[in-house]
N, C-alpha and C positions, 0 to 999 in steps of 0.2 A: 798519334794515330795510326790507326791499321792502315795497311797499303789496301790498293785495290783489289790485288789477288787474294789477299788475306780476307777482306769483307766478303768477296764472291765464293771465297772456299766454306767460309761459313753458313753462305746461304743455299749452297748446293751440297753441302755435308762431303766436302773433298778436301784432300790436303793442297795446301798453298802451292808446292812445286807442280802438282796436275792442272792447275788453274793456270801456273804461269806457263806450261808448254802449250795448253791449249791457247791461250791468249798468243801467244808467239805462233801458231800456226795460223790463227785467224788473221792477224796482222799481215802474214806472208801470202796471204790470199787464199788459202785451204778453206773449203767450205765444210760445213758441220756433218753433210751424210759421208764425206771423206773420211774427216777425222775422225767418226765414231766407228766406222768398217776398218779402217786401214791405217789407223795410228793407235791402236790400242796401247802398244808399248810405249809410245811416247807419253800418253794423258794418262797413263795407269787404269786405262778401261774405262774412262767417261764414256757414259752413252749417250744417245741424241738427246734425251729429254733433258740431262744434266745439261749437255752443250747448249741447247738453245736459252737455257734459263741463263748460262752464264753469259751467253751474248748479250741477250737483254740487260742484265746486270751490268755488265760491261759498258753498253751505251748509255745506261743511265748515270753511271757513276762517273766515266767519263766529262759527260754533259754536266754535272755537278764541278766536278773539278773545274772547268773551264769556267765555271760561274763562280766559283769561290778565289780564282784567280783576278776576274773581272772586278770583283767587290772590293778584294784587299787593293787593287789597285787605285779604284776608285776613291776609297777612303783614304787611301796615303796621299793621292794627288790633292786632296782636301786639307791635308796636315793633321788629321783627327786619328791616325792610326795607331794607337797605345798596344804595349806589349799584351795586356792584359785581353784588350780586344782580338789581336790579333791570334794568341791561343783559343779564345774561344771560337773564332771563325774556322781556325785550324781543325776543332775539336767536333765541329759542328759534321752531324753524322745523316741529315737528311738537307733536302731543299727547303723543308718550311723554316727550320733551323736557322738556315744560312740567311734566308729573307728576315726572319724575326730580328737578326743582328742587325743587319744592313738597313733598318727600316729609318731608322734615326739619321742615316746620312745619305739616302737615298734621294739625288736630285727628285725636287716634285715642283709641280706650280705652287704658286704663290698663295698659301693658305690663309685662314682668318687669323690664325697664330702668328706665321709670319710678316703679316700686315702689323700684327699688335706689336712685335717685338720691334718693329721699325719705327713703332709709333711711342718707344720707351715705356710699356709696358710691362715688361716683364720682372723689374723690380716689385710694382703691385703684386702680380701673381705670386712671386717669391716670398714677399713680404707677410702676405696673407697665410700663405701654406706655412710658415717657418714661425709666424707669432700670431696664432688665432685670436689672440685678446683684442686685438686691434677690431675697431668696427667697419667696416667694406665701405661703406659710403664716406665716412669721415676719412678715410686713408686714401680715398680715392680721387676726393678734389682735390690733391696735388698733381694730380695726371692728366688733368682737362687740360686739352689745348687743341683749339679749333684748327688751328694752322696745320697741326698733325693727324687732324681727321678724328680726334677725339673729343666730340662735341658736349658729352657732359657725364655726369659720373656714372649712368647707366652704362654709357658706349665703353667708359673705362673699365668698368666691372665685366662685362661681356669681353672684352678684350683679354684682359686677364684670365677669363675663367677658358678662353680659347687656349692661351698659353699651356695653361695646368692640363686641361684636357690632351691634348697633344702630346706633352710629356708624359705622361700616365700611360696614354695608351703606346707608346711606341718603347715601353719599357719591355725588352726581350723576355725576360726571366718571368714579368705577370703575363704576358700573352702565352707562352709556353705553358705556364700553370693553368689558366684558364683555358687554352686547348684541350690539356689533357682532363680537366674536369667534365669538361662539355661533352666531351669524347665519351667519358663513363655513365654521365648521369643523363645526357641530352636527350630528348624526345621530338623526334618528327610528327609535327602534328598537321593532318591534313583535313581541309574543311571546304565542302564545296561552294563555289561560287554562285552565289544567288542569281536564280534564273536558267541554270545550266544542266537541272535534274534529266530533262530528256537528250539534250546533245551528247549528255557525256555519261550515258547510261551504261556504256559497257565497263566504267569504272565505278560503279555503283558499290562496289565493295568496299570503297575508299572515301565513300564521302564523309566520313566521321571516323578517320584513322588516326591512332597514334602507335608511336612505336619508336624502341630505343634506336639511335642513330648508329652506336657502334655493334647493333647485331641485327639489324634491317637485312634481310637477303637480298643478292642482288637484283633478282627479277622484279620484287616488289618496289623497290628504290626506281628503278628505270621506268616501271609502269605510272608510279606517283610523279616521276619527270616529265614522262610524256604528258598525263593529264593535266599537271600546270602550265607546259608548253601550248597545249590546247585549249587554254584559258577554263579548264574544268574545275578544277582545285587551287586550293591556294596553302602553300607550305609554310610552316614557319619551324624555327629549332628552338622550343622552351628548353628552359636550364634544368628541369627537374619535373616529374609526374605533376606534382604542385607547382605549375607555374609560377605565382605570387611569391610564394618560399624561394623557389630557384633564383628569381630575378633579385632577392633580397639578398639571399648566399654569395651570387654574384659582386653585387654591391659591395659588401661587407669584404670580399677578397681583394676588391679593388682600394677600398680603403686601408686596408690594412698593408698591403704594400706600398701604398703613399704615405703613409703613417698619419693617415687621416681620423680624428677621433672625436665623437661627439662627447663632449665633457660641459656644454652649456655656455662655453665661451662666445666671444661677439663674433667671430668670424666663423663659427662650426657648422651654423646650418647653411651658410654660403658655400663652404667647402663639401658639405655632403651632398648638396645640390648637385655640386660640379663632379664629383662621383658617381654620383646617380645619372649624371647625363654622359658621363664617360663610359660607361657600362652599356646604358641602353643604346645610344648613339653611335659610339665609336667601335668599343669592343665587343659587344654582341653582335653588332652588323656584320662588323669585320668576320668575327669567327664564324658566324652562321653561315657566310660566305665560302668561307675558308674550308669549313668542315662539309659542307653541302658539295665543295669540289674534289676534297678528299673523299667523301665514301662515294660519291659518284663514280672518281676515277677507278677506286676498286670493284666498283658494279660491273664498270666497262670490262675492268681486266677479267674478271670471271666472266662477263657475256662472250667475251672473245675467246676465251679458254673453251667453254661450252660450244661455241663456234665450230673452234678449231677442231673440237674431238669428234664431233656431229661428221665435220666436213673430212674427215680422216678415214671415218668409219662407212661413209658412204661411197668414198673413192675406193678403198680397199673391201668393195662389197664383193660379192662372188661374181665373175664373169660365165657369161652361159658358154663363151668359148666360140672356138673357131665353125658357126654355121651360118647357113643361109637364112636371113631374119627379115621379116616382111614389117616396116614400122609403120603404125598407124596413128596420125597426128587428127585426134576427134575435132568434129566440128559439127554445127548445124545448118545456119544459114549458108555458110559459105564451103560447105562438104567438109568430106573427111579427105585428109591429105595422105595418099601412099608413096611408100619407097622402099625398094628392096634392094639388099646390099649383099655382096657375096660373103663369104666365110673372113675375108681379106677387109671388109669394109667396103670395097669398093662398090659405086653404084650402077646396079643393072637396069634398073626402070621406075618410072614415077607414073603417078595417076591421080587423078581425085575424083571420089564419088559420093552421092548426094541419097544414102540411103533414109534420112530424116527429112524434118518439117525444114521447106516447105516442098520439095521436090517429090519425097516418100518415093525412091528408086530402089527400092528395099533388092526386090530380087534381081534388077540389073546391077545393083551392088556386088552381090554375090558373087553374081557370073565373073565379074571383072575381077573379084578378087581369085577365084577359082582359076583363072584361066592365069593369072601371074604364079598362083603356088606352081600350078603344073609344068608350066613354062621354065621357070626357073629352081626347080627342087628347093621350097621354101621349107625350112625347119621348124621355125619359130615365129609368133607373130608377136610384135611387142605394140603394146598400146599404151598412149600417153593417157596419164591419169586427170586430165583437165575437163572441161565441160565437155557433155556427152561421151566420156569415157565407158559408163556402163552400158549406153545404150550400142556404143562401137562393141565392147565387150559381147553382149548378146549376139550382134553379126557376126563376130570373129567365133564364138560358140555354134552357130548354125551353119559355117561354113566349114570348120570343122567335122561336124555331122554327115555334111554332106559328102565331103570329101571321103570320108570314113567307106561311105556304102559304095561311092563309085569307083573309089581307088583305094582300097584297103590297106596296100602296102606303103601308100602315103602317111607316112606318121607325124601328125602337125601337132603341135600344143602353141597356148598363148600364155602370153603374160602382160601384166599390168604394169607399167613402170612410170618412175617419177619423171614429169616432163619440166622440172624447174629449170628455168634459163635456158629451155631450147628456143624461145622467142630471140634470148638475148645471142644464142649463136647464130642465129638464123642471119641477123642484120649486121654481124660482125664482120670486121675485115678480113680474120681468119676463113669464114665461110664462102665470101664473095671470092678468095683467092682459090677456095676448093672448088666452088662450082660458080664461074661465073656466069654461068649461062641460065642457071636453075633458077626458077622463081623463089622469092624468099620463103614464100608461105610453105613451100616443099622442102627446103632445107630442113626445117624443124621436124620431119618424118625421118630425116634420114639421121638425124642427131638420135631421135627416140630408138631405133632401130639398132644403129652404132653403141648407145650406150648399155644395151641389154648384151651385146656381144662383150662388150669390156670397157666398165663404168670409167676406170680410171684414166683410158686413153681418150676419151671422148670428152670427159668434164674438165679436162686440162685444159680444153678449148673455151672455156666459158671463167668469166670473171669469179672468183671464188665466191664473192658475197652474193653473187646472183643465183647462185644453187641454190639458198634459201634453208638452210638448216640451222638457222641460228636463233636466237633469242633477242629482240631490240636491236638487229645489227644496224639499223639506220639511225639508231640514237646514239651509238658510240664513236669514239675517234676514230675517223674512218683511215687515217695514215696508219694508225697502230694495227686497225682490224687489217688493213691491206696486207702490211707486213708478219702478220701473224699467220694470216692464212696462207701467203706464200709458202713462208717456210712451213707449212702442212704439206702443201701441196708438193713440194720439194723432197720433203722427206718420204711420203707416199711413193711419188715416181722412183725413186731411188732404191725404195725396201722391195720393190716388185724388178725394177731392172725393165732396161728396154732394148728391144731388137732393134739393131739400126738400120737394118734393110727392109723394115717396115714402117717402122714408126714416123707420124708426122712432125711436120717442123715445131708445132706447139707441144708436143710431148717430149721431144728432143730439147727444147728448150728450158724444160724441167730439169734435166739431168743436171748433176753438180758439174760445175765448171762450163757447160754451154751457155753462151747468152743468145738471145733470141737471133741474132743475125749470123752467128756461126752456125746456128742450127737452120736457119736457113740455106746456109753453105753446104752443109751437110747434105740435105736432100738433092740440092741442084747436082753436087758432084755424085750422087748417087744415079740421078737420073740420067746424067750425060755419060757416067761410065759405067753402068751397071751395078749391081749388088757388091759391097764390101766382102774381100775374101777371108778378112783376116783385121782383128784390131788395129796392126800397125799401119793400113792403110788408111784410117781416120787421119795421119799425120800428112797427108798428101791433099787434105781439105785446107782451102785458104783460112788464114787466120787460125786455125788452129793448131797452136804453139804447143812446146813441150810443158808449159803449166798447165793447160787447159785438160791436155791428154792425161795428166798426171792424176788430174781430178775426176775426168768422165770416163775413162778405159774401163775401171771396174764395173761400173754400172751399165756399159752398152754390150750387146750379146749378138756375137754373129753365130747364127746357126746355120748349121752345114758348111762351116767355113773348112778351111786347111790346118787350124788347129784347134782342136776340140776343146782344150781350155777357154776357147774364147766366148763359149758358149754358156759359160759361168760367171759365177761373181768373184772368181779368183782374179787377182788384179797381177796384169803383166810384169810389176817388178816382183810379183813372188813366184813367177815362173819356174825361177832356179829350185825353190823350195820344192816343186811338185818334180824337176829332174832329179833330185837327189833319191826323192821315194823311189822313183822308177830305176834310178841306177842300182838302188840296194836290193829291190827285189826282181831285178831283171824282167819285166815286163813292160808290154807298151801302156802309153795314157790310156787309149780306148777300152783297154781290158780292164785296168785298173778301177775307170770311173763305175760306178754303180756296185760294186764288190762291196758291200756292207761287210761282209764278215772279216774280209783282210783289212780293210781301212780301220775297224774299229779294233782291230789286236796290234796297229801301229803305236807306238809311245812317240808325243807331239816332242819330248825333251830331246831325241835322236835328233831332230831335223832343223834344230834351231840355230841360230848364229848372231853374230853380232847386229843384225838390222833386224832380224823376224824371231820373234821371242814365243812364247808358249800359245799366249791367247792369238797369234795369227796362223800358227802351225795349225790349231784345234779347229780355228772357222775354215782351214783349207782341207782338211781332212772331213770335215762335215759336209763342205759344197760338193768334193769328188764322190761322196757316196751318194748326193742326191741333187746333181747339177742343175742351175737353174729355177730350181723349186720356187714355184708360186706359194707365198704367204698366205694367199686370200684363202676363204673355206670354199666349199662345194656350193656350186649353184642350186637351189631351191626357189620354187615359185609358191605366194599364199594361193589359196581357193577361197575365193568369195562366196558367201552364202547365197544361194537362188534366191531371188523375189525381194532382196534387202538392196535396194539400189538410191533410196533417198532418206533422209534424215527421219521423213514420216513413216518411214517402213520399221524405224526399230521398237523395240516393246524390251521394257525394262525385264533382266532374267535372260534373254539372249546370251548364247554364245556363240561368238564368231572368231574367225581367223583372221589375222591383219598382218600389215608388216609395219615398223617401227619407221616411221619419216625422221623423228626429231627428238633430241632429248635435251630438255631444259633443267634448269636447275631442281625446279620443282614436282618433275615427272616427265612422261613420254608421251608423246602423240603419236597415236596410230590410225593409218589407212586400212578402214574396215570397209571401203567401197561403195560409201555415200556421199562422195565429193566432199565432206567435211570432215576433219581427223577427230578422233575421239581423244579424251585425254586420260590416263592412268597417273593418278596423284602418286607422289614418291611413298604414299604410305598404302597404297595399294597394290604395289609391285611384287611385294612378298609377304609372305608369313613373318619371315625375321627383319629386325629392323636395317633399312636401306638408308646410308647418309649420302651417299652420292648414285644418282639414279643409274649412271653409267656402269653401276658397278652391277646391276641387274641386266640391262638392257642396251644396246647399241643400235644407231640408226642401221636400216636393212634387216636387221633381226626379223623372224618370223614368227608370231606369238598367238596363242588365243587368250580370248577376254571376253569379260561378261560384261553386259549392258547396265548400269547402274541409277543412271539418270540421266533423260533428256530433256534439253533446255531449247523449245524451239524459238521462242522470239530471239536470243541470243544465238542460236545455232551452236548451242555446247553440248557436248556428249561425255557422259562422265563414263569410264567403263574402270574395272578391276581385272589384274591377271590372279587374283584370288578367287578361284571359279568357286569356292563354296561361301563367297560372300553372298548375302542377299539384299537385293534392293532396298533402301531406304535405312539400311541397318548403319549404327555407327560404328566406324572403325578403330575411334580412338585417334584419329587424324583428321585433317580438312576433308571433307567430302570429295569427290574428284569433280574437276571442272567447275566447283566453286572456288571464288573468289581469287583465281589466277587468271589473267591476261593473257591469253593464247598469243605465243609468239607468231603464229602464222595468221592471225588477224591483222589486219590494215587494209591498205590502201590495196586495188585490185592491179594484177600484175598483166595483164591485156590478154591472157591466154585463159580465163573464165576460172582460175584460179586466185589464191591471195598472194599477196607478197609477205612473207615473212617481216614482221617487226617494221609493218607500213612506216614510212617516212614521217614524222610529225611536222605539222607545218612549222617553220623558224616565226620566231617571235622576235619582235626589235628589243632588244635589252636599252633599260632605263639608263639615262646618262649618269654618273657615280654622283654626282651634285643633287640632282634631282633625288637621287635614293638616300642619299645622307638628309636632306632638308625634309623628306618624308618621314623619315625615322625621327628626326629632331621633333616634328610636329607632333607626330603621334606620343615620343615621350612627354613634352611639355603638357600633354592632357592628361596623365598621368597623376 
């Protein structure tokens, strides 16, 4: 059997020694960002993507090894562990295979088969199976015993049948064979629950849907699962496109494995019925649950990956930078909340204006905003994209025109930004600590303003899944989702780096090696003692020891400190490499930094030693060329079309500009300024074939789209990025907006928008025995 390291090496296309080195570092407390950037020589250059997959697989395989050990111990305690079984268990390469082998030995409640064995009916079962020439009723008479609970011949035969059914259904080889067969041939069939047409209108594309289980896309499966949970659809797994033929083949496979053949002998009919019931009641039911679980897990993994990719794109979106920003959190009855922050994000002023119904204080609102702009020198206006955002955008446009006339020297512009998660932040402990005396409703305006300045620094304060760029995220494993999203946030923060003298505790807590409590200590130390003069000063922070310093130092920046290298991503442990470079050229560090011609002329091989190889030296030279470089793109804002403010304003053929808000497996959602995102189906993203929508667009991108269709009743907008497409024209793919359930459709989020992938109501699961009884009843009716 391959070792864990060997299996992971195969999974991530690496050498076993690379994996072993990475595992040792992880076990030693190193973080993925630290290993990826500062231990390239040790791991042979494994990147962060490989390391995240390695970490995930390591967790899975170690769990499997723990389970393997528990199973071996359990069977050995029962005295039933043979050499052959032990070898099979040691060779099992999946959790499913392990459980198949363990099934006959797994402690279970008293089954009908166990009761039958206790009543002495096993010889009857084995006798009929081994010698089908015996007449079942005549043979069973000898086993009737009222004292043992066997009242008559029928009871004896039912008990014998239960024994055979359990024995056949626990054959690991048969279960594995049938699982593989169903995976390759099985069809998921969805049917509408009677009377649910109206309540389940959003699922109408799936009212009579059939699709191979092994090929169904993740988003479609999750939509079907949600529809089932909401009581709109019934789902079943048919063994083939022709269900009757498929069930017949399933029964045939069971019979062949059990060596039961219909040759017209006395017991053959009884044995064939036993096979039929074993397939219908036990194996098909068990494998349906098993494969639905398997395909759902795969769909969840894909949904989590999509969410993680979108989250990364959003958090690494272009920052507007150090500008004074006015945040407007739109509202109607409760008013529009206003907050002004300085270039560092410090709150300068707040207000609440009522430009819309019911007060309609339009001119008074303009005057209030103009006063704040002049008083604080506002550079940008950030407008939340929730309810009344277009009306508020009009107000801001009028404000800018007015100021241009009265104060032409005052250059002001506006940007509509996503307010997803702002309400979550407003009511959070983090917001309460930042603004203990500020009304909760005004904290949202502060968040909107700051996320325009620096999306990454502000979004880290919000629980990742509340940011809302996923598909069906409320339907997936929440623990796995949280773990994956936290990893993405950590990667984003460490890719950009953090200014230790300005960062919030929330941002610092995402730096490799810093826990939330240590991050709080960094801020407290900074507040008490002033800015850090250099990285070494971090060692004075309580509970920030040598190990934490090793992990975090390279990702923390000290601008204008006493060592220019502290403002770069060069790790303090590698400063001796820079000193060798300086010693060779006879120049000061400051004069070398930024001298691209000089640095590119150097040969990395000249500065290596036993600890730092060519990869690290090359990284150091690249960083010295442009220290502290930000990997994020330049800031650009979309321009929404005038007069297009509602879905009703859209017309097929319109070409509009918008921002990508979300990328799902089936396409991209675009905010075009009408309070409802439109969908560009994957088939309309490009004139060339696109397998993964993220190959064409990413969350935050600004794109031009053509309106292809508008479905007002379902509030769906079909768009195309192929601007020469004509509305109604067949594209060779699925029409945009048709047949796909918007991940942004769902429960309201309390801010006038929708919560992506709104959580489906939980449905109580039927007890296992009732499911078995129901399946048995259906099988007997066939």
